[in-house]
DRENMI-611139 format. One record per residue: residue number from 1; y, z negated, x negated of N, C-alpha, C in turn; residue in three letters. Coordinates in steps of 0.02 Angstrom, whole numbers. Each point is the difference from the previous one (the first is absolute). Example, Ala and Ser with C-alpha at 12.3 -4.5 7.8 and 13.67 -1.06 7.14 Angstrom:
% residues 2
num:nyy:nzz:nxx:cayy:cazz:caxx:cyy:czz:cxx:residu
1:-284:-390:-660:59:0:45:60:0:-45:ALA
2:53:36:18:59:-3:-42:55:-37:39:SER
% end
This chain:
% residues 130
num:nyy:nzz:nxx:cayy:cazz:caxx:cyy:czz:cxx:residu
1:-3593:2241:4758:-62:-35:-24:-6:-4:-83:MET
2:-39:-45:-31:17:-4:-59:-41:61:-40:ALA
3:19:-2:-59:-43:53:-43:-13:-20:-70:TYR
4:-49:4:-24:2:-1:-61:35:17:-62:ASP
5:7:-38:-58:50:29:-43:-11:58:-14:ILE
6:-70:8:18:-10:80:-48:41:63:31:GLU
7:-6:-13:84:31:42:19:55:22:6:ILE
8:32:-75:-7:82:-21:2:33:44:-37:ILE
9:-44:1:-85:-3:27:-68:22:71:19:LEU
10:-48:39:10:-42:55:9:70:41:59:ASN
11:35:-33:50:34:1:55:67:15:-51:ARG
12:28:-35:-32:42:-14:-55:4:61:-25:GLN
13:-37:13:-32:-17:48:-52:9:48:29:LEU
14:-32:23:50:-3:66:65:107:14:18:ALA
15:24:-42:9:57:-6:9:62:22:-46:ASP
16:-32:-18:-60:39:27:-62:-9:80:-41:CYS
17:-71:11:48:11:100:-18:-5:35:33:LEU
18:-1:58:-38:50:57:35:-65:43:15:SER
19:-69:-42:-27:-74:51:30:-17:-31:73:ILE
20:-8:30:34:-33:-4:83:-70:-74:9:PRO
21:9:-35:8:-51:-63:-8:-9:-36:69:VAL
22:-63:0:24:-33:-38:71:-63:-50:-32:PHE
23:36:-26:45:-49:-81:-21:-31:-22:62:ILE
24:-61:11:-25:-53:-52:65:-11:-77:4:THR
25:-50:-39:33:-27:-60:-18:-76:1:-6:ASP
26:-26:-8:23:-94:8:-4:-47:51:7:THR
27:52:-11:75:-47:32:85:44:51:-20:LYS
28:58:27:-33:27:55:12:59:3:57:GLY
29:10:-47:7:76:-12:9:77:20:-17:ASN
30:7:65:22:53:-34:-61:55:-24:-4:LEU
31:41:-36:-33:34:-51:-23:69:15:23:LEU
32:-4:59:-56:90:46:-32:-20:75:-38:PHE
33:51:42:21:11:45:-49:107:-17:-17:TYR
34:-14:48:-84:65:-5:-2:65:70:46:ASN
35:18:-23:-6:68:47:-9:-19:79:-33:GLU
36:-37:35:-58:-1:49:1:-69:24:24:PRO
37:-44:-59:30:-69:36:22:34:19:94:ALA
38:81:-40:11:-8:31:83:31:58:14:GLU
39:13:61:-63:29:39:1:-40:62:5:GLU
40:-80:-22:-23:-45:48:-12:-38:-13:72:ILE
41:4:-51:29:-50:-38:63:25:12:41:LEU
42:94:-4:13:20:37:46:57:-53:50:GLY
43:-35:-49:-21:32:-85:47:9:-30:-19:LYS
44:60:-45:-11:-2:-78:-57:-32:-58:50:ARG
45:-7:-17:-79:-47:-77:26:12:-37:37:PHE
46:76:-7:22:5:-32:42:15:8:56:GLU
47:-26:62:10:4:46:86:-72:12:13:ASP
48:-66:-32:-72:-69:6:40:-17:-79:-19:THR
49:16:-26:-43:-36:-79:-25:-72:4:-1:GLY
50:-22:-46:-4:-56:6:-15:-55:48:34:GLU
51:-64:-4:-34:-30:25:61:-82:-7:-38:MET
52:-47:26:57:-52:7:-16:-36:53:-31:PRO
53:-61:3:-33:-36:69:-48:0:24:45:VAL
54:-14:-5:51:-50:34:48:78:53:64:GLU
55:45:-35:-31:51:60:30:38:26:-68:ILE
56:20:-37:-55:35:52:-41:-33:25:-40:TRP
57:-83:8:5:-40:62:-50:-9:55:80:SER
58:18:-18:42:18:68:36:60:28:25:THR
59:46:-39:-8:52:28:16:46:52:-30:ILE
60:-12:-26:-62:20:33:-68:-67:50:-17:PHE
61:-13:44:35:-39:58:-10:0:28:-85:LYS
62:-63:-14:0:-7:35:-72:-69:72:16:THR
63:22:53:-56:-70:72:-19:-13:-26:-47:LYS
64:-60:59:7:-30:17:-63:51:76:-17:GLU
65:1:50:-59:46:37:-9:-15:66:45:PHE
66:-94:-18:13:-34:68:33:48:-9:108:ASP
67:21:-70:-4:20:-10:40:-42:-48:46:GLY
68:-48:-9:8:-60:-61:32:44:-75:-12:SER
69:-9:-14:68:4:-78:6:-19:-49:-84:ASP
70:45:-61:10:-60:-27:-49:34:-55:16:ILE
71:-85:-46:16:-37:-34:34:46:-69:-31:HIS
72:28:-55:34:41:-56:-19:-38:-40:-42:PRO
73:-73:19:-7:-64:-52:-49:27:25:-66:LYS
74:4:58:-25:29:49:-38:42:-2:-38:ASP
75:45:-17:24:81:-11:-34:5:-71:-59:LEU
76:39:27:-37:-30:-59:-78:15:-43:42:PRO
77:57:-16:32:28:-90:-10:-84:-21:64:LEU
78:-20:24:24:-47:-16:54:-58:-31:-46:VAL
79:-11:69:-36:-62:-34:-63:9:-53:-16:LYS
80:72:-27:-17:37:-31:-72:-17:-60:34:THR
81:5:0:80:-32:-42:37:-68:-48:5:LEU
82:-21:62:-14:-92:5:29:-1:-25:-56:THR
83:-5:8:-48:-24:16:-90:10:-30:-46:GLU
84:67:-41:16:51:-38:-29:-1:17:-98:GLN
85:20:72:10:17:61:-40:39:16:14:LEU
86:39:34:-90:41:55:39:-21:77:-2:PRO
87:32:35:40:-17:54:25:71:61:-17:PHE
88:-6:33:3:27:78:-28:-11:57:73:HIS
89:51:60:15:-10:34:24:63:47:13:LYS
90:17:61:19:38:42:14:-23:53:52:THR
91:55:-20:58:-34:26:75:60:13:34:PHE
92:-10:56:57:95:-15:35:-17:-25:42:LEU
93:67:-57:29:5:-22:42:78:29:50:MET
94:-39:-17:61:89:22:27:39:-85:8:GLU
95:43:-4:17:49:-42:1:7:-2:79:SER
96:37:-71:24:17:-45:79:40:84:16:LEU
97:20:23:-33:38:59:34:-13:62:-15:LEU
98:-49:-1:0:-51:73:4:13:43:-99:GLY
99:28:-27:-12:-12:35:-72:-39:-2:-62:LYS
100:-40:39:-13:-58:2:-42:-1:15:-73:SER
101:-36:-47:-24:33:16:-84:-63:-9:-58:GLU
102:2:9:-54:-89:-6:-42:33:-86:-25:LYS
103:-39:-32:-1:8:-50:-32:-36:-32:-41:ILE
104:20:-57:-45:-54:-3:-44:-17:-98:1:SER
105:-49:-12:15:18:-79:-3:-75:-37:-14:LEU
106:47:-72:-33:-39:-19:-46:-7:-75:32:THR
107:-38:-24:19:-48:-75:11:-5:-56:-17:SER
108:7:-51:-14:-35:-76:-51:-15:-41:32:TYR
109:-33:-35:-13:-11:-78:65:47:-57:-37:PRO
110:24:-52:12:59:-42:4:-69:-53:-11:ILE
111:-8:-27:-49:-66:-48:-34:69:-71:-18:ILE
112:-11:-45:34:6:-106:5:-1:14:-92:GLY
113:26:-58:-41:-3:-36:-61:-93:-12:28:ARG
114:-1:-42:74:-54:-31:1:-62:55:-1:THR
115:25:69:-7:-65:30:29:-10:48:54:GLY
116:42:-38:58:-7:6:69:28:75:20:LYS
117:-26:43:31:47:58:19:45:-10:62:PHE
118:39:25:-21:58:-17:42:31:53:27:LEU
119:-23:71:-1:46:63:15:-37:51:-40:GLY
120:66:52:24:-1:66:-48:57:38:-3:ALA
121:28:29:-59:52:32:-3:-18:90:10:VAL
122:65:39:11:-14:75:-1:56:-8:-26:ALA
123:9:55:-31:68:12:-49:-25:79:14:ILE
124:56:53:30:10:73:23:45:46:-25:PHE
125:-17:48:-6:57:53:-23:0:78:30:TRP
126:35:30:1:-1:65:34:-37:42:-73:ARG
127:-30:40:3:-14:57:-41:54:46:-5:GLN
128:13:54:-57:34:53:18:-59:40:-1:LYS
129:37:41:41:-47:69:5:51:27:-65:GLU
130:-79:55:9:-36:28:-84:28:77:21:GLU
% end
């Protein structure tokens, strides 16, 4: 599949970063996540490959600090895809290996040079326990 240059450049940047990065297209289909994200998510990208939002937004289980589930539409990345604006949230996430961690996630839209919405990026990191 051919991707816009802005998607390709975001993927190249993600490959060089030591912070976890997740990239989607405009429909929310997962296009890529980098090696640091693999550690938190619990699977290599080569093993999961691209996947639709309906799958990734539910297999990576997310919870509020009170233990209640976060509805997929309330996840920062899904909100960015819907509203084409950046969002941030700190929450609990359970990896594919069943390990729960406190993470902070910031998402932003990918807007092409022509002003066309092309997808979204999420950067996330573990929060240290206080």
